[in-house]
Z-matrix of the N, CA and C atoms (Angstrom, degrees):
N
C 1 1.429
C 2 1.526 1 108.57
N 3 1.323 2 115.91 1 126.97
C 4 1.457 3 119.00 2 -179.23
C 5 1.529 4 109.92 3 -94.61
N 6 1.312 5 114.51 4 148.08
C 7 1.459 6 120.19 5 179.32
C 8 1.515 7 110.34 6 -92.48
N 9 1.285 8 113.86 7 148.25
C 10 1.451 9 119.81 8 175.28
C 11 1.527 10 108.15 9 -80.10
N 12 1.323 11 118.66 10 132.96
C 13 1.462 12 118.92 11 179.76
C 14 1.526 13 110.79 12 -65.27
N 15 1.315 14 114.98 13 147.89
C 16 1.462 15 120.06 14 177.56
C 17 1.517 16 109.59 15 -65.44
N 18 1.296 17 115.70 16 138.89
C 19 1.461 18 119.58 17 174.05
C 20 1.518 19 107.82 18 -115.83
N 21 1.290 20 115.50 19 133.92
C 22 1.458 21 119.54 20 178.04
C 23 1.514 22 108.56 21 -110.85
N 24 1.313 23 115.70 22 165.53
C 25 1.460 24 120.34 23 179.71
C 26 1.515 25 111.55 24 -79.04
N 27 1.308 26 116.85 25 -3.97
C 28 1.453 27 120.20 26 174.69
C 29 1.508 28 113.54 27 80.14
N 30 1.304 29 115.02 28 179.93
C 31 1.455 30 120.17 29 -178.73
C 32 1.530 31 111.49 30 -63.15
N 33 1.300 32 113.82 31 147.84
C 34 1.454 33 121.33 32 -179.12
C 35 1.514 34 108.13 33 -128.12
N 36 1.316 35 116.88 34 131.05
C 37 1.458 36 121.73 35 177.88
C 38 1.517 37 108.94 36 -125.57
N 39 1.335 38 116.43 37 137.03
C 40 1.457 39 122.14 38 176.76
C 41 1.520 40 107.38 39 -119.28
N 42 1.327 41 116.31 40 124.76
C 43 1.458 42 121.99 41 179.94
C 44 1.521 43 108.93 42 -114.39
N 45 1.332 44 116.60 43 119.71
C 46 1.463 45 121.80 44 176.31
C 47 1.518 46 108.98 45 -79.65
N 48 1.342 47 116.07 46 141.53
C 49 1.463 48 120.39 47 175.87
C 50 1.523 49 109.84 48 -64.22
N 51 1.300 50 114.85 49 151.51
C 52 1.451 51 120.32 50 177.16
C 53 1.510 52 107.11 51 -124.94
N 54 1.285 53 122.44 52 130.31
C 55 1.456 54 128.48 53 8.52
C 56 1.524 55 110.89 54 -85.66
N 57 1.334 56 116.27 55 156.45
C 58 1.455 57 119.62 56 177.58
C 59 1.526 58 110.84 57 -67.36
N 60 1.291 59 116.19 58 150.53
C 61 1.454 60 120.82 59 179.06
C 62 1.512 61 110.82 60 176.66
N 63 1.315 62 117.21 61 -176.52
C 64 1.468 63 119.95 62 -176.47
C 65 1.529 64 113.73 63 -66.46
N 66 1.312 65 118.40 64 -25.64
C 67 1.467 66 121.54 65 -179.71
C 68 1.532 67 112.20 66 -97.99
N 69 1.320 68 117.69 67 12.76
C 70 1.459 69 122.85 68 -176.90
C 71 1.528 70 110.80 69 -66.60
N 72 1.301 71 116.41 70 137.81
C 73 1.452 72 122.75 71 176.12
C 74 1.521 73 109.76 72 -123.21
N 75 1.330 74 115.60 73 -170.07
C 76 1.460 75 120.72 74 178.02
C 77 1.521 76 109.71 75 -135.84
N 78 1.314 77 114.91 76 157.52
C 79 1.452 78 122.67 77 171.29
C 80 1.520 79 106.83 78 -117.31
N 81 1.324 80 115.93 79 129.22
C 82 1.463 81 121.02 80 -177.71
C 83 1.516 82 108.40 81 -113.12
N 84 1.334 83 116.06 82 125.74
C 85 1.466 84 122.08 83 176.95
C 86 1.520 85 108.91 84 -113.81
N 87 1.315 86 115.33 85 132.58
C 88 1.461 87 121.25 86 178.14
C 89 1.524 88 107.37 87 -132.02
N 90 1.326 89 115.96 88 134.51
C 91 1.460 90 120.69 89 179.00
C 92 1.527 91 107.96 90 -104.36
N 93 1.329 92 115.53 91 120.34
C 94 1.457 93 121.85 92 179.35
C 95 1.518 94 108.22 93 -125.52
N 96 1.329 95 115.36 94 116.46
C 97 1.470 96 121.95 95 179.15
C 98 1.523 97 112.80 96 50.48
N 99 1.316 98 115.27 97 43.10
C 100 1.454 99 120.88 98 175.92
C 101 1.522 100 115.54 99 84.74
N 102 1.314 101 117.73 100 -3.85
C 103 1.461 102 121.35 101 178.96
C 104 1.520 103 109.93 102 -105.25
N 105 1.317 104 116.28 103 138.21
C 106 1.462 105 121.54 104 -179.99
C 107 1.524 106 108.68 105 -95.93
N 108 1.330 107 115.65 106 124.62
C 109 1.456 108 122.29 107 176.38
C 110 1.523 109 107.86 108 -112.27
N 111 1.310 110 116.37 109 128.99
C 112 1.458 111 121.92 110 -177.82
C 113 1.519 112 109.19 111 -115.84
N 114 1.324 113 115.28 112 136.66
C 115 1.463 114 121.30 113 178.23
C 116 1.513 115 108.29 114 -133.06
N 117 1.309 116 115.52 115 131.36
C 118 1.462 117 121.84 116 179.87
C 119 1.523 118 108.60 117 -99.55
N 120 1.330 119 117.57 118 130.13
C 121 1.462 120 122.62 119 177.77
C 122 1.530 121 107.18 120 -118.01
N 123 1.318 122 115.88 121 116.76
C 124 1.463 123 120.84 122 179.56
C 125 1.523 124 109.97 123 -77.57
N 126 1.327 125 116.74 124 176.16
C 127 1.459 126 121.63 125 -173.50
C 128 1.527 127 113.43 126 -61.66
N 129 1.318 128 120.33 127 -21.47
C 130 1.464 129 121.93 128 179.29
C 131 1.517 130 113.17 129 -102.19
N 132 1.337 131 117.69 130 10.57
C 133 1.456 132 121.71 131 -173.76
C 134 1.521 133 114.34 132 -85.87
N 135 1.327 134 113.94 133 -178.01
C 136 1.461 135 122.36 134 -178.94
C 137 1.522 136 110.61 135 -120.20
N 138 1.330 137 115.92 136 147.47
C 139 1.464 138 121.52 137 175.68
C 140 1.521 139 108.76 138 -127.42
N 141 1.322 140 116.10 139 156.67
C 142 1.460 141 120.77 140 178.06
C 143 1.536 142 109.20 141 -77.53
N 144 1.342 143 117.08 142 162.77
C 145 1.468 144 119.13 143 176.57
C 146 1.530 145 112.82 144 -58.16
N 147 1.317 146 117.77 145 -35.72
C 148 1.468 147 120.84 146 178.43
C 149 1.523 148 110.89 147 -66.45
N 150 1.332 149 116.88 148 -43.36
C 151 1.457 150 120.55 149 178.04
C 152 1.523 151 111.05 150 -65.59
N 153 1.337 152 116.44 151 -38.30
C 154 1.469 153 120.89 152 177.75
C 155 1.525 154 110.59 153 -63.43
N 156 1.324 155 116.85 154 -41.67
C 157 1.462 156 120.55 155 179.11
C 158 1.522 157 110.49 156 -62.76
N 159 1.321 158 116.75 157 -41.36
C 160 1.458 159 120.36 158 178.96
C 161 1.519 160 110.89 159 -67.43
N 162 1.328 161 117.56 160 -38.20
C 163 1.466 162 121.22 161 -179.41
C 164 1.525 163 111.67 162 -66.40
N 165 1.324 164 117.46 163 -33.12
C 166 1.467 165 121.26 164 -178.61
C 167 1.531 166 113.24 165 -96.81
N 168 1.322 167 116.91 166 -0.80
C 169 1.474 168 121.62 167 -178.18
C 170 1.525 169 112.73 168 60.17
N 171 1.331 170 115.92 169 43.14
C 172 1.460 171 121.81 170 176.65
C 173 1.517 172 107.92 171 -132.44
N 174 1.329 173 116.56 172 177.27
C 175 1.466 174 119.75 173 178.57
C 176 1.524 175 109.76 174 -85.50
N 177 1.326 176 115.25 175 164.45
C 178 1.458 177 120.26 176 177.52
C 179 1.525 178 110.76 177 -65.71
N 180 1.318 179 117.12 178 -34.05
C 181 1.465 180 121.17 179 176.69
C 182 1.527 181 109.87 180 -61.27
N 183 1.327 182 116.83 181 -40.20
C 184 1.459 183 121.00 182 179.08
C 185 1.533 184 110.54 183 -64.93
N 186 1.332 185 117.56 184 -35.74
C 187 1.466 186 121.63 185 176.87
C 188 1.524 187 109.68 186 -61.43
N 189 1.328 188 117.32 187 -45.89
C 190 1.462 189 120.23 188 179.34
C 191 1.529 190 110.94 189 -65.83
N 192 1.314 191 117.45 190 -32.35
C 193 1.460 192 120.65 191 176.05
C 194 1.530 193 110.54 192 -66.74
N 195 1.332 194 116.96 193 -41.97
C 196 1.463 195 120.83 194 176.98
C 197 1.530 196 111.34 195 -63.04
N 198 1.327 197 116.80 196 -36.94
C 199 1.457 198 120.85 197 177.61
C 200 1.524 199 109.74 198 -66.33
N 201 1.323 200 116.47 199 -44.21
C 202 1.461 201 120.63 200 178.40
C 203 1.517 202 113.02 201 -62.77
N 204 1.328 203 116.73 202 -33.56
C 205 1.467 204 121.53 203 178.86
C 206 1.530 205 112.34 204 -80.68
N 207 1.331 206 117.16 205 -5.95
C 208 1.458 207 120.92 206 179.69
C 209 1.515 208 113.91 207 82.51
N 210 1.332 209 117.83 208 12.69
C 211 1.464 210 120.94 209 -179.60
C 212 1.531 211 112.28 210 -86.54
N 213 1.320 212 117.08 211 -19.79
C 214 1.460 213 123.20 212 174.86
C 215 1.522 214 108.30 213 -127.73
N 216 1.324 215 115.68 214 146.99
C 217 1.466 216 120.71 215 176.52
C 218 1.523 217 108.84 216 -95.19
N 219 1.328 218 115.47 217 151.87
C 220 1.454 219 120.39 218 176.74
C 221 1.529 220 107.69 219 -136.07
N 222 1.320 221 116.34 220 138.81
C 223 1.460 222 121.57 221 177.32
C 224 1.524 223 108.54 222 -123.26
N 225 1.324 224 115.07 223 155.99
C 226 1.458 225 120.09 224 176.80
C 227 1.521 226 107.06 225 -109.67
N 228 1.323 227 115.69 226 121.42
C 229 1.456 228 121.20 227 -178.64
C 230 1.515 229 108.83 228 -130.43
N 231 1.315 230 115.57 229 120.56
C 232 1.469 231 122.53 230 -179.22
C 233 1.524 232 111.28 231 54.74
N 234 1.323 233 116.97 232 39.67
C 235 1.457 234 121.78 233 176.04
C 236 1.515 235 114.92 234 82.15
N 237 1.328 236 118.35 235 -0.05
C 238 1.452 237 121.03 236 179.36
C 239 1.519 238 109.84 237 -119.45
N 240 1.320 239 115.00 238 148.43
C 241 1.451 240 120.16 239 179.59
C 242 1.524 241 109.73 240 -86.51
N 243 1.310 242 115.42 241 141.22
C 244 1.461 243 121.07 242 178.47
C 245 1.525 244 108.82 243 -144.54
N 246 1.314 245 115.01 244 160.03
C 247 1.458 246 121.85 245 -178.31
C 248 1.530 247 108.09 246 -117.40
N 249 1.329 248 117.53 247 127.50
C 250 1.468 249 119.23 248 177.25
C 251 1.527 250 110.70 249 -64.14
N 252 1.318 251 115.62 250 137.35
C 253 1.464 252 120.30 251 179.55
C 254 1.526 253 110.63 252 -60.87
N 255 1.327 254 117.20 253 -32.26
C 256 1.464 255 120.42 254 178.66
C 257 1.530 256 111.32 255 -62.86
N 258 1.325 257 117.13 256 -34.11
C 259 1.465 258 120.94 257 177.68
C 260 1.532 259 110.92 258 -66.99
N 261 1.327 260 116.59 259 -39.73
C 262 1.471 261 120.63 260 177.09
C 263 1.520 262 110.53 261 -64.09
N 264 1.336 263 116.32 262 -42.03
C 265 1.460 264 119.88 263 -179.34
C 266 1.527 265 111.38 264 -65.96
N 267 1.340 266 117.48 265 -38.80
C 268 1.462 267 120.68 266 176.71
C 269 1.529 268 110.81 267 -62.59
N 270 1.338 269 116.15 268 -42.13
C 271 1.467 270 119.96 269 179.55
C 272 1.533 271 110.58 270 -65.97
N 273 1.345 272 116.93 271 -42.72
C 274 1.466 273 120.18 272 177.50
C 275 1.518 274 111.32 273 -60.70
N 276 1.339 275 116.43 274 -40.51
C 277 1.463 276 120.59 275 179.82
C 278 1.526 277 110.52 276 -65.52
N 279 1.320 278 116.88 277 -43.34
C 280 1.471 279 120.83 278 179.16
C 281 1.527 280 110.62 279 -64.03
N 282 1.326 281 116.08 280 -34.39
C 283 1.465 282 121.35 281 -179.32
C 284 1.522 283 111.87 282 -81.41
N 285 1.336 284 117.10 283 -16.53
C 286 1.460 285 121.11 284 179.72
C 287 1.515 286 113.93 285 86.79
N 288 1.344 287 117.52 286 16.16
C 289 1.466 288 121.22 287 -178.56
C 290 1.518 289 113.45 288 -91.71
N 291 1.319 290 118.52 289 0.08
C 292 1.452 291 119.39 290 -176.96
C 293 1.515 292 113.19 291 -85.16
N 294 1.316 293 117.25 292 -2.56
C 295 1.457 294 121.43 293 177.01
C 296 1.527 295 108.72 294 -102.09
N 297 1.280 296 115.84 295 154.06
C 298 1.457 297 119.54 296 176.67
C 299 1.511 298 110.49 297 -73.09
N 300 1.324 299 117.96 298 163.79
C 301 1.464 300 120.44 299 -179.36
C 302 1.520 301 112.40 300 -63.45
N 303 1.341 302 117.06 301 -22.48
C 304 1.468 303 120.03 302 179.83
C 305 1.533 304 111.51 303 -75.07
N 306 1.356 305 118.18 304 -15.98
C 307 1.463 306 120.94 305 -179.46
C 308 1.523 307 112.80 306 -97.28
N 309 1.322 308 116.87 307 -15.70
C 310 1.464 309 119.14 308 -178.83
C 311 1.517 310 109.05 309 -75.54
N 312 1.295 311 115.12 310 146.00
C 313 1.433 312 112.44 311 178.43
C 314 1.447 313 112.32 312 -174.31
């Protein structure tokens, strides 16, 4: 009996809009079997925990820890958990990551 090879969802990239601001959104690119799928999330949208982890440059476990500590909000929509993009932006602002490296000092 032969096994089916594991398939992964492939690399995931999250690009924040520039310039940062209250209406800032993200573009999410995922490569699946050599095809690039792009999804645009506006400022009022939702992202998955995996996408949130990639956007903040942390692990998914760290995202769940932030949710448990009350630093990120989580909603359940159609049986799946999602994180509001506004919650990610608030956390980035509190952490000081919403400014470019040229503004930090």
